C-alpha positions as CSV (number, residue, x, y, z in Angstrom):
1,M,19.3,122.3,-33.8
2,Q,18.5,120.0,-36.9
3,G,18.6,120.9,-40.4
4,S,15.1,121.9,-41.8
5,P,14.4,120.7,-45.2
6,P,15.5,122.5,-48.1
7,P,13.2,124.0,-51.0
8,A,12.3,121.2,-53.3
9,G,14.6,120.8,-56.5
10,D,13.0,121.0,-59.9
11,L,12.5,117.2,-60.8
12,G,12.3,118.2,-64.4
13,T,15.7,119.6,-65.0
14,S,17.7,117.5,-62.3
15,G,18.9,114.9,-65.1
16,E,20.3,111.5,-64.4
17,I,22.3,111.6,-61.4
18,G,24.6,108.7,-60.5
19,I,26.5,108.3,-57.3
20,V,29.6,106.0,-57.4
21,G,30.2,104.3,-54.1
22,G,28.0,103.8,-51.1
23,G,30.1,105.1,-48.2
24,P,29.3,107.8,-45.7
25,S,29.8,110.5,-48.0
26,S,27.7,109.0,-50.7
27,L,24.6,108.5,-48.6
28,V,25.1,112.0,-47.0
29,I,24.6,113.7,-50.6
30,A,22.2,111.1,-51.8
31,I,19.9,112.1,-48.5
32,A,20.6,115.8,-49.0
33,L,19.9,115.9,-52.5
34,A,16.6,114.1,-51.8
35,R,15.6,116.4,-49.2
36,R,15.5,118.9,-52.1
37,G,13.4,116.6,-54.1
38,I,16.2,115.3,-56.8
39,R,16.3,111.8,-57.5
40,T,19.7,109.9,-57.5
41,T,21.0,106.3,-58.2
42,L,23.8,104.6,-55.9
43,F,26.1,102.3,-57.1
44,E,27.9,100.2,-54.3
45,R,30.2,97.0,-55.0
46,D,29.6,95.6,-51.5
47,P,26.1,94.3,-49.9
48,H,23.3,96.7,-48.4
49,P,25.0,97.6,-45.0
50,E,22.3,95.7,-43.0
51,A,23.6,92.5,-45.1
52,A,27.1,93.3,-44.5
53,P,29.2,92.5,-41.5
54,R,29.6,95.6,-39.1
55,L,33.4,95.6,-39.0
56,N,36.4,93.8,-40.3
57,P,38.6,92.5,-37.3
58,D,41.7,93.4,-39.3
59,R,40.6,96.9,-39.7
60,S,38.2,97.6,-36.9
61,Y,39.4,100.8,-35.8
62,T,36.7,102.9,-33.7
63,I,35.8,105.9,-35.5
64,D,34.3,109.2,-33.6
65,I,32.1,111.3,-35.3
66,S,32.2,115.1,-34.2
67,G,32.9,118.3,-35.3
68,H,32.8,118.3,-38.9
69,G,30.8,115.0,-39.3
70,L,28.3,116.6,-36.5
71,K,27.6,119.5,-38.8
72,A,26.8,117.2,-41.9
73,L,24.4,115.0,-39.8
74,R,22.7,118.2,-38.8
75,H,22.4,119.3,-42.0
76,I,20.4,116.1,-43.1
77,D,18.9,115.9,-39.6
78,A,20.4,112.5,-38.8
79,C,21.5,112.6,-35.4
80,D,18.6,110.5,-33.6
81,Y,19.4,107.6,-36.1
82,F,23.1,108.0,-34.8
83,D,21.8,108.1,-31.1
84,E,19.8,104.8,-31.6
85,R,22.7,102.9,-33.3
86,M,25.9,104.3,-31.7
87,I,27.7,105.0,-28.6
88,R,28.0,108.5,-27.3
89,F,31.4,110.3,-27.7
90,K,32.3,112.6,-24.7
91,G,36.0,113.2,-25.4
92,L,39.4,112.0,-25.0
93,K,41.6,110.2,-22.3
94,L,45.0,111.1,-22.8
95,P,48.3,109.3,-21.7
96,G,49.3,110.5,-18.1
97,G,45.6,111.1,-17.0
98,A,44.3,114.2,-18.8
99,T,40.9,114.3,-20.3
100,E,39.8,116.6,-23.2
101,E,36.0,116.8,-22.9
102,W,33.8,116.9,-26.2
103,T,30.5,118.7,-25.0
104,L,28.8,118.7,-28.4
105,P,26.7,115.5,-29.6
106,G,29.1,113.1,-30.9
107,W,29.3,109.1,-31.5
108,T,31.9,106.1,-31.8
109,G,31.3,103.2,-33.8
110,S,32.3,101.1,-36.4
111,R,32.3,102.3,-40.1
112,G,29.3,99.7,-40.6
113,D,27.5,101.3,-37.7
114,I,27.7,104.6,-39.6
115,L,26.6,103.3,-42.8
116,R,23.6,101.5,-41.1
117,S,22.6,104.7,-39.5
118,L,22.7,106.5,-42.5
119,M,21.1,103.8,-44.3
120,A,17.9,103.7,-41.7
121,L,17.4,107.4,-42.5
122,L,17.4,107.1,-46.1
123,D,15.1,103.9,-45.7
124,A,12.7,105.6,-43.5
125,K,12.2,109.0,-45.3
126,Y,13.8,109.1,-48.9
127,R,13.7,105.8,-50.2
128,D,11.4,107.1,-53.1
129,H,14.0,109.4,-54.3
130,V,17.3,107.3,-54.1
131,S,17.5,104.2,-56.5
132,L,20.1,101.6,-54.7
133,E,22.1,99.2,-56.6
134,F,24.1,97.4,-54.0
135,E,26.5,94.5,-55.1
136,R,27.0,96.3,-58.5
137,A,30.6,97.5,-59.1
138,V,31.3,100.5,-61.3
139,T,34.1,99.3,-63.5
140,A,34.6,102.1,-66.0
141,V,33.6,105.6,-66.4
142,D,33.8,108.1,-69.4
143,V,33.6,111.5,-67.5
144,L,33.2,113.2,-70.9
145,T,30.2,111.5,-71.8
146,G,28.9,110.7,-68.4
147,T,28.9,107.0,-69.2
148,I,29.5,104.3,-66.7
149,T,29.9,100.6,-66.9
150,H,28.5,98.6,-63.9
151,A,28.2,94.9,-63.2
152,S,27.2,92.5,-60.3
153,K,29.4,89.7,-62.1
154,P,31.5,89.5,-65.5
155,C,28.8,88.5,-67.5
156,D,26.2,91.0,-66.1
157,A,27.7,94.4,-67.3
158,R,25.6,97.3,-68.2
159,T,26.3,100.6,-69.4
160,Q,24.5,103.7,-68.5
161,R,24.6,107.3,-69.3
162,L,24.3,110.1,-66.8
163,D,23.9,113.7,-66.8
164,F,26.0,113.9,-63.6
165,I,28.4,111.7,-61.7
166,I,29.4,112.1,-58.2
167,G,32.5,110.1,-57.3
168,G,32.2,108.9,-53.5
169,D,34.2,105.7,-54.0
170,G,37.1,106.4,-52.0
171,A,40.8,106.1,-52.1
172,G,40.8,103.8,-54.9
173,S,38.2,105.8,-56.8
174,V,37.5,104.6,-60.5
175,V,35.9,108.0,-61.1
176,R,39.4,109.8,-60.1
177,R,41.3,107.3,-62.3
178,A,39.0,108.2,-65.0
179,L,39.4,112.0,-64.5
180,V,43.2,111.6,-64.6
181,A,43.0,109.6,-67.7
182,Q,40.4,111.5,-69.5
183,V,41.0,115.4,-68.5
184,P,43.7,117.4,-69.7
185,G,46.0,118.7,-67.0
186,F,44.1,116.7,-64.1
187,T,46.6,115.1,-61.8
188,A,46.6,113.2,-58.7
189,V,49.9,113.5,-56.5
190,T,50.3,111.0,-53.7
191,A,52.8,111.0,-50.7
192,S,53.9,108.4,-48.3
193,Y,55.0,108.6,-44.8
194,P,56.1,105.9,-42.4
195,N,52.9,105.4,-40.4
196,Y,51.8,101.8,-39.9
197,C,48.8,100.3,-37.8
198,T,47.8,96.7,-36.5
199,M,44.6,96.0,-34.9
200,I,44.3,94.2,-31.8
201,E,40.6,93.6,-29.9
202,L,40.6,94.2,-26.1
203,D,38.5,91.5,-24.6
204,R,39.4,92.1,-20.8
205,V,38.4,95.8,-20.7
206,G,35.4,95.3,-18.0
207,D,34.8,98.5,-16.3
208,Q,38.3,99.8,-16.5
209,L,37.6,102.1,-19.5
210,D,34.8,104.4,-19.8
211,R,33.4,103.7,-23.4
212,N,32.1,107.1,-24.0
213,Y,35.7,108.3,-24.4
214,L,38.8,107.3,-26.8
215,H,41.6,106.3,-24.8
216,G,45.3,106.9,-25.4
217,L,47.1,103.9,-23.9
218,S,50.7,104.8,-25.3
219,V,52.6,107.2,-27.4
220,R,55.3,105.1,-28.5
221,P,54.1,103.2,-30.0
222,F,50.9,105.3,-30.6
223,C,47.9,103.3,-29.2
224,V,44.4,104.5,-29.1
225,A,41.5,102.5,-27.9
226,G,37.8,102.9,-28.5
227,A,34.4,101.0,-28.1
228,I,31.8,100.4,-30.5
229,R,28.3,98.6,-29.5
230,G,28.5,94.9,-29.0
231,D,26.2,92.1,-30.2
232,Q,24.2,91.8,-27.0
233,G,22.5,95.1,-27.1
234,P,22.8,98.9,-26.6
235,G,24.7,98.3,-23.2
236,S,27.1,95.9,-24.5
237,S,30.5,97.0,-25.8
238,R,33.5,95.7,-27.9
239,W,36.8,97.6,-27.6
240,F,39.5,98.0,-30.4
241,C,42.8,99.4,-30.1
242,A,45.0,100.8,-32.8
243,V,48.6,99.9,-32.4
244,G,50.8,102.4,-34.8
245,T,54.4,102.2,-35.4
246,K,56.8,104.0,-37.8
247,A,57.8,100.6,-39.6
248,K,55.8,97.8,-41.0
249,R,55.6,95.3,-38.1
250,E,55.2,91.6,-38.6
251,F,55.5,88.9,-35.8
252,S,56.6,85.3,-36.3
253,S,55.0,84.1,-33.2
254,T,52.4,84.9,-30.7
255,D,55.2,85.2,-28.2
256,E,57.2,87.7,-30.2
257,A,53.9,89.8,-30.4
258,R,53.4,89.4,-26.4
259,R,57.0,90.6,-26.0
260,F,56.5,93.4,-28.1
261,L,53.5,94.5,-26.2
262,Q,54.8,93.8,-22.9
263,E,58.1,96.1,-23.6
264,R,56.3,98.9,-25.6
265,A,52.6,99.0,-24.7
266,P,52.0,97.1,-21.2
267,S,48.5,98.9,-20.7
268,V,47.1,97.2,-23.9
269,L,48.5,93.6,-22.9
270,E,46.6,94.4,-19.6
271,L,43.3,94.6,-21.3
272,T,43.6,91.6,-23.8
273,G,43.7,87.9,-23.3
274,E,45.7,85.1,-25.0
275,E,43.1,84.7,-28.0
276,Q,43.4,88.1,-29.0
277,I,47.2,88.4,-28.7
278,E,47.5,85.4,-31.2
279,A,45.0,87.1,-33.4
280,Y,47.1,90.4,-33.3
281,A,50.4,88.4,-34.1
282,R,48.6,87.1,-37.5
283,R,46.8,90.3,-38.3
284,P,48.2,92.3,-41.5
285,C,49.9,95.6,-40.5
286,Y,48.6,98.3,-42.6
287,H,50.3,101.3,-44.3
288,I,48.2,104.2,-43.2
289,G,50.7,106.9,-44.1
290,Q,49.4,107.7,-47.4
291,T,47.9,110.8,-48.8
292,L,46.6,112.2,-52.2
293,T,46.1,115.6,-53.5
294,C,44.1,116.1,-56.6
295,S,44.9,119.5,-59.0
296,R,40.9,120.0,-59.2
297,L,37.7,118.1,-58.1
298,D,35.6,118.0,-61.2
299,G,36.1,117.4,-64.9
300,G,33.5,116.4,-67.6
301,K,30.6,115.4,-66.3
302,A,32.0,114.3,-62.7
303,V,32.7,115.9,-59.5
304,L,35.0,114.0,-56.2
305,L,33.7,113.5,-52.9
306,G,35.8,112.9,-49.8
307,D,38.5,110.4,-50.0
308,A,38.1,109.9,-53.8
309,A,39.5,113.5,-54.0
310,A,41.8,113.7,-51.0
311,A,42.5,110.3,-49.2
312,F,43.3,110.1,-45.9
313,P,44.9,107.3,-43.9
314,S,42.3,104.6,-42.8
315,I,42.5,105.5,-39.1
316,G,39.2,107.5,-39.2
317,Q,40.2,111.1,-40.0
318,G,38.7,111.2,-43.7
319,V,35.1,109.9,-42.5
320,N,34.1,113.4,-40.7
321,A,35.7,115.4,-43.7
322,A,34.0,113.2,-46.3
323,M,30.6,113.9,-44.9
324,E,31.1,117.2,-44.5
325,S,32.3,117.6,-48.2
326,A,29.1,116.0,-49.2
327,M,27.2,118.7,-47.2
328,T,29.3,121.6,-48.9
329,L,28.4,120.0,-52.3
330,D,24.5,120.2,-51.4
331,L,25.1,123.7,-50.1
332,C,26.7,124.6,-53.6
333,I,23.6,123.1,-55.3
334,G,21.2,124.6,-53.1
335,E,22.7,128.1,-53.6
336,S,22.8,127.8,-57.3
337,G,19.0,127.3,-57.2
338,R,19.3,124.7,-60.0
339,S,20.0,121.1,-60.5
340,P,23.5,119.4,-60.2
341,A,23.6,118.8,-63.7
342,A,23.2,122.7,-64.3
343,L,26.3,123.4,-62.2
344,L,28.8,121.6,-64.6
345,G,31.2,123.7,-66.6
346,K,32.5,127.0,-65.4
347,E,30.1,127.4,-62.8
348,L,31.0,124.2,-61.0
349,Q,34.7,125.0,-61.5
350,H,34.1,128.5,-59.5
351,A,32.4,126.5,-56.9
352,V,35.1,124.0,-56.2
353,E,38.0,126.0,-56.5
354,A,39.8,127.1,-52.9
355,G,40.3,130.9,-52.6
356,G,43.4,131.3,-50.7
357,G,44.5,131.2,-47.3
358,C,43.5,128.4,-44.6
359,R,41.5,128.0,-41.6
360,L,42.9,125.6,-39.0
361,L,39.9,124.0,-37.0
362,D,41.9,123.0,-34.0
363,E,39.0,122.5,-31.6
364,H,41.0,121.2,-28.6
365,P,43.7,123.2,-26.4
366,Q,47.3,123.4,-27.2
367,S,48.0,121.3,-24.1
368,F,46.9,118.3,-26.1
369,R,49.5,118.5,-28.7
370,K,52.1,119.1,-26.0
371,S,50.9,115.8,-24.2
372,L,51.7,113.8,-27.6
373,P,55.0,115.4,-28.8
374,H,56.0,112.0,-30.7
375,A,52.7,110.8,-31.9
376,P,53.2,109.4,-35.3
377,R,51.1,111.5,-37.4
378,L,51.3,114.7,-35.4
379,H,54.7,115.9,-36.7
380,H,53.5,115.3,-40.5
381,L,50.1,117.3,-39.8
382,E,51.7,120.0,-38.1
383,A,54.3,120.4,-40.9
384,R,51.5,120.3,-43.5
385,H,49.7,123.1,-41.5
386,E,53.0,125.2,-41.8
387,H,53.0,124.3,-45.7
388,L,49.6,125.4,-46.1
389,R,49.9,128.7,-44.1
390,S,52.9,129.6,-46.0
391,G,50.8,129.6,-49.2
392,Q,52.7,126.9,-51.1
393,E,49.8,124.5,-51.3
394,R,46.0,125.2,-51.9
395,R,43.3,122.5,-50.6
396,H,39.7,122.3,-51.2
397,L,36.9,122.3,-48.6
398,L,34.3,121.1,-51.3
399,L,34.8,117.7,-51.7
400,G,37.8,116.3,-49.8
401,G,38.3,119.0,-47.2
402,P,40.6,118.1,-44.9
403,A,40.3,116.1,-41.7
404,E,38.7,117.2,-38.5
405,G,40.9,118.7,-35.8
406,R,41.9,117.5,-32.4
407,A,45.0,115.6,-32.1
408,A,47.1,112.8,-33.2
409,L,46.1,110.5,-30.7
410,A,42.5,109.7,-31.8
411,P,40.9,108.8,-35.0
412,G,39.3,111.8,-36.2
413,A,42.4,113.4,-35.1
414,L,44.3,116.8,-35.7
415,G,43.6,117.8,-39.3
416,I,43.5,121.0,-41.4
417,G,40.4,123.1,-41.6
418,P,38.5,124.3,-44.6
419,I,39.2,126.9,-47.0
420,P,36.9,129.3,-48.2
421,I,35.1,128.5,-51.4
422,R,34.5,131.1,-54.3
423,R,31.6,130.7,-56.7
424,S,31.3,133.0,-59.7
425,G,33.9,135.5,-58.0
426,R,32.0,135.9,-54.6
427,P,32.3,134.1,-51.3
428,L,29.7,131.4,-50.3
429,E,29.0,133.6,-47.1
430,E,26.1,131.5,-46.1
431,A,27.9,128.2,-46.4
432,R,30.8,129.6,-44.5
433,R,28.4,130.9,-41.6
434,F,26.8,127.4,-41.4
435,L,30.0,125.7,-41.0
436,A,31.2,128.0,-38.4
437,Q,28.2,128.2,-36.4
438,P,28.5,126.1,-33.2
439,R,25.2,124.1,-32.9
């Protein structure tokens, strides 16, 4: 079931609304507000997705969109656009031969594929309501006055005052930095864990792997492979594998990299050629075990979305949660019956504060966890679940809700589910029913 357009907003009172960042959460909120008749301006430092590369070979992990991300895409009626541009996701193939099936709609692709799918919907239906400022980086934000400075080059800086700023600018968020610096009591606490990742392209897969599944090739090191659409049409594929380690791994030569794979992950070596092993040996090893928790999600005239508020390691978990966070912001705005600017102040704070407890959205059987007892992210996430369940930490669904649950093997893996939101002292029952409804 696709989402039906919500009632149109009051264009006379919506004010000037700016969205900082052009990632998946920003595009979802821009489309969702446009469906209400609310205009926004989106600022993104990179080129338009159609003009930018689909992938960065150094970080080309395959992202699965399912669960939380599916809810967000249904909310904005975007599923058909993903069907046209991405590969259908059907589940997980685990080490040892077990399979976890995903029976609802889902997709795999690169981050660029996700952006192109969302932009296709925006360009087709909502271009009149969204002003796009690509290749303009926001360099400064005053959240108290709603003023931002943006530029395409150093001599082209412009200052603009907004009534409402939505910070969807990712883990390095300039909006979050402004909130920390300008709002008394606003804090952002980071944590670091020994999880690292290096990418390798698999160019000899042929028909050995089913492209509709993510494939766990190894547990130690943690290796998961997935396909995105190739450049030769809908039936073609490119395969990428994330090789995870507990320490930063660098190689002095191709031979050293080959020996590492032969000893630790021979199944990966069987699926890739010499050229890709050489590239793997030269690639940077990224520290993906970094998290961030904000003390709140708004301040002044700004609110945070997705990774800007609760950064997730760069292996896919954050994309689904970030898109759902945009959907939840739209639901709060819709329930208020007023423009985003009118939500500022106590009313918005009630909307974004988490209200007690934690609901774990673990969508797959317990057997999946048992199959991966030593996967690098599993121990940390399960410990984090216990931390949350004991009431020692409060998390927010709205804007930066935790990652989608499945397991540590896959991008989009085991995560912490949403916490009920409260607004003006009463639960958002409609939003919770919508989020929980299997469609």
